[in-house]
DOLUM-92278 format. One record per residue (C-alpha): x, y, z; residue in three letters. Coordinates in steps of 0.25 Angstrom, whole numbers, plus 5000, padded with zeros to 4 digits. Layout:
N
XYZAla...
end
This chain:
383
537959685363Met538459615350Val539259485352Thr540359465342Leu541059325339Val542059355328Leu543259285323Ala544659355325Leu545159405312Pro546559405308Leu547359515301Leu547659495286Thr548759385285Ala550059425278Gly549859575280Arg550859655289Thr550559775299Phe551159915297Ala552559945300Ala552759975315Glu552260105320Val553060165331Lys552460185345Pro552060335347Met552660405359Pro551760415371Lys551560565370Leu551060555356Asp549960455359Thr549360545370Phe547860575366Asn547660715364Tyr546160685361Ala545960795351Val546060755336Gly545460755322Thr545260655311Gln545360645296Thr544160575288Ile543760615274Gly544560735273Ala544160815260Lys545560875257Tyr547060865258Gln548360935255Phe549360825252Thr549460705243Lys549360605255Glu548160525258Pro547160615264Arg547060535277Ile548660545279Val548660695276Glu547560715287Thr548260625297Ala549560695295Lys548860825297Ala548260775310Ile549660735315Leu550260865311Asp549160935319Met549660855331Gly548660755333Ser548960605337Asn547460565334Ala546760545320Ile545460495316Lys545160435302Phe544360335295Ser544760195289Met543860105280Gly543560075266Lys543560215261Gly544960245266Gln545460115260Ala544960165246Lys545960285247Lys547060195250Ala548160155240Ala547560095228Ala548359965228Asp547959925242Leu546859825245Glu546259875259Ile545059795264Asn545059825279Ser545359925290Leu546659855294Met547159845279Glu546859995278Leu547660025290Ala548759935286Arg548859955271Asp548460085267Asp549660185268Pro548760305272Ala548060235284His549360165288Arg550060295288Gln549060365297Ile548960245307Leu550560245308Asp550560405310Met550860445324Pro549360455328Phe549060395342Ala547560395340Tyr546760345328Tyr545260355327Ile544760285315Ile543460265308Trp543660115305Ala542760055295Tyr543059905291Pro542959875276Phe542059765278Gly541259845289Gly539959815294Ala538659895292Ser538059955305Trp536659975299Ser536259845304Lys536759735314Pro537959675308Leu538059535301Ser539059435306Ser539859455294Glu539959615296Asp540259595310Arg541459505307Ala541959595296Lys541959715305Glu542559645316Tyr543659585308Lys544059715301Glu544059805314Met544759695322Tyr545859685311Glu546059835311Phe546159845326Ala547159735326Val547959795316Tyr548059935323Leu548359865336Leu549559785330Lys550059885320Asn550060005330Tyr550459915343Asn551259995352Gly551160135345Thr550160205355Gly549060215344Lys547560205347Ser546560175336Phe545060205338Tyr544160135327Leu542760185325Gly541860245315His541160375311Trp539860425317Glu539060305321Gly537760385323Asp537660415308Trp537760255305Tyr536460245314Leu535760375310His535360375295Ala535660495286Asn536460565297Tyr535060595304Asp535160585319Pro533660575320Asn533660455311Ala533160325316Asp534160225320Val533860075317Pro534159975328Glu534859895317Ser535860005315Lys536160025330Ile536359875331Gln537259875319Gly538159985325Met538259915338Ile538659785331Glu539659855322Trp540359935334Leu540359805342Thr541059725331Val542059845330Arg542259855345Gln542459705346Lys543559705335Ala544359815342Val544159745355Asp544659615350Asp545859675342Ala546259735355Asn546159605363Lys546759515353Arg547959605348Thr549159625356Glu549459775357His549959885366His549960035365Asp548960035353Val547460045354Ala546260015345Val544860055350Tyr543460055343Asn542460175344Tyr541060205339Ala540660345335Glu539360415339Ala538860555333Asn537460575337Leu537660575352Val536660695355Lys535460615350Ile535960505359Gly535860595371Ile534460615367Glu534160465367Gly534160445352Lys534760325345Lys536260345342Cys537560275343Met537760325357Thr536460275362Asn536260145354Asp537660095349Val538760135358Ile538260075371Pro538159945364Lys539559935360Val540859925369Asn541560035362Leu542960085365Asp542660225361Phe541560315355Val541760425346Ser540860545346Tyr540660625333Ser540160745341Ser539560845331Tyr538160835338Asp538760895351Thr540060955347Gln539561095348His539261085363Ser540361045374Pro539161005383Thr538460925373Glu539760855368Leu540160815382Lys538760765384Ala538860675371Ala540160625376Leu539560585389Asp538360525383Tyr539260435373Ile540160395385Glu538960355393Ser538560255382Lys539960185381Leu540060045387Gln541260045397Pro542559995392Lys543859955399Thr545259985394Gly544860125388Ile545160245398Pro544560375397Gly543360425388Lys542860335377Arg542060435369Val542860535360Phe542460645350Ile542660585336Gly542160705328Glu541860845330Tyr542060965321Gly541561105317Phe541661125301Pro542161255297Ser540961275287Cys540161305300Asn541161375309Val542461465308Ser543761395310Pro543861465324Glu542561415328Glu542861275323Gln544061275332Asp543361335344Lys542261225343Arg543261115341Ser544061155353Arg542761145361Gln542561005356Val543960965359Met543861025374Arg542460955376Thr543060825371Gly544260835380Leu543460875392Glu542560755391Trp543760665389Gly543660625374Cys544860535370Pro544760605356Phe544060735351Val544260725336Leu543960845326Tyr543360825313Trp544360835306Glu545760865300Met545260895286Tyr543760925282Asn542960805277Asn541660875273Glu541360955261Val540061025258Asp539360995244Lys539961125239Asp541361075242Gly541561165254Lys542361095266Gln541561095278Arg542761115287Gly542860995297Phe544361025297Trp545661055305Leu546361085292Ile545461145281Asn545461115266Asp546461235264Lys547461165273Asn547261265284Glu547261225298Lys546061275306Gln546061325320Pro545461195325Val546761125319Tyr547661225327His546861195340Ser547161045338His548561065335Gln548761155347Arg548061055356Leu549060945351Tyr550261035354Lys549761075368Gln549360925371Ala550660865367Lys551460965375Gln550560945387Tyr550660795386Val552260805385Ala552360905396Asp551460825405Phe552260695403Lys553560775406Lys553060825419His552160705424Asn552860585418Gly551560545411Arg550660595400Val549360665404Pro548160585405Thr547060605395Phe546260685405Asp547460775409Glu547660805394Tyr546260835390Arg546060935402Lys547261005397Ala546861005382Ala545461055385Val546161185391Glu547061195378Trp545861195369Leu545161305376Arg
end
């Protein structure tokens, strides 16, 4: 366990928050669990910023959840006359990110990388620890204050943590203890920043959480070094995301992996339900037909919902991977010809059924369904 003694940072003086965002109706903040993401899309069809175009496409499909990335790379794409030096400034000052955060999404899953972020390749220096804490804390406070009362929830995390530990994308690579300790300290700082922001910021009907992501869970079950075995048990995390490509082909293996991750989580009060979600899964069209892509994806959705995942996130709205010969690999819901794929329509149908189900349930029962009641119904629709 890492002990942190850090000064309480202040938000930049003289700067204002965004205009007030209206509270979302309760029916619009129900968690439908199934969703998608937009990170590094390789094409677009409008003149809007790519992240805005894809966010609108996700909304148009019917989803109230979105996953995207925030960090220095995204700041470089912001308006040229802006000076953006932190996650909070990116959220507050960049028109594209401001627009997405103000959109009627209820759930935001964000890869949050501080501009002065620490390296996880070795134990953190006191300076790195302070920088990481300050920027994560200020970002969390901004979200809590600016979206207070809106019904929005924000999950701040990172990309596949096992590839930070295992060099050269090699699951058999040796994992130095220094890297493991560095990741533990890095995640502990981030979790403390979010915890402190929640404790010290007056807020209601808005939530900010911290999560870590694992992606080599199968080797963890075999007893090898990985995020799940060596990092996650040492940090009091809010949530864990599972990038599930190593088990997504088998419902039995996928559920076993989710169980295994859950067994490594420290208990945490105040968060109901399961705390492990599927942050990535996908079947590129370079390997399967559009129909098979849809069939396999619905199987993962069913499996995640049966297990109780709070999110099951498809990779992704527009494809982000291109082969050396320029061919799109096909991790998509809408392809590079602007054609909606069968798996897109499966998502769209689910949202339509889900929204009608929740509305009818409330009308007849005087309350919205519980998540467990909803997910059992959704599993049947996806068959």
